[in-house]
N, C-alpha and C positions, 0 to 999 in steps of 0.2 A: 586521361582522367584518372584521378585517384580513387582506388577502391576503398570506400568508407566502412565496409562490413567489419574489419577488425576493430576499428574505433568505436563502432556501435556496440559491438559485443563488450568491449572494455567498459564503455559508459553504462551498459546494462548491469554488468557485474558490480560496479560501484553503487549503482542505485539499489540493487538487491541487498548488498551488504549493509549499507547505511540504512535502508528502509527496515531491514530485518533487525538491526540494532535498535532503532527507534521503537519498532513495534514491540520488541522484547522488553525494553525499558519501561514503556507505557504499561504493558501487562503486569510487569512486576510491581509497579506503583499502584495499579489497580488492586492487585492482591494484598498489597500492604495496607492500603487505606480503605478499600471497598467502595470508592467513588465511582459511580456509573459513568460520569464524564470521562474518567480515565480509561474505562472499558471501551467506551465509544471511540475515544482517541486511538486506542490500540487497534481497534477493528478498522477504523478509517485508514490508518497508516498500513495495515496489513492488506487491505483491498488494493490500495495504490501500489504497494510492492508487488503483490500477486499479479497485478495487471501488467506491470513491466515484464515479469517473467512469462506470462501467457502471451502477451503481444509479440514479444521476441520469439517465443517458441512457435507461435503460428507462422511467423514470417520465415524464420531460419530452419526449423525442423519439420514443420508440417507442410511447408511449401504452398500456403494459400496465397502468398504474395504480400508485399509491403503494405499496400493499402488496407487490407483485411487486418493485418497485425496492428497497424496504427489505429484503425478504428476501434478494435477490441480494447486496446490499451487506453485510448481516450475515453471510452465509455467507463472502464473500471476506475480510471483516474477521477472521472466526474462523480461517480458513485462514492468513491473514497472521500472526496471533498465534501460531498453532502453530509456524510457521516461525521467528518471532522467539524464542519459547521454546526451540526446538531450537537456534537459534544461540548461545543462552547456555550450553547444555550441550555444545557442540562441544569436542572435545578439542584441546588446544594443539598436539599432535604431528601434526595432520592439515593442516598448512600446505603449500602448493604453492610451491616455490622459482621465482622469476621468472627467466627466461633472459636 
């Protein structure tokens, strides 16, 4: 049987890098425009990205097991998707003007 742990670690690193880039770009866009929708978008992607980190850490580093790691990651992914969906429904008139 093939040991998938190295492939999972590589996949998690890719998710963390790309998720971090998207979160950073969304936050920069929020800072530039002051649009609350972009702030929520950045938070949503940040939660999903952190979920991948925590889920993998629980499994690989803390030793709680694969099932617990997958559960925690899935819950944080679901929360992140709720925030992303919320960002899509944010009203346009709720922007904050930059000083």
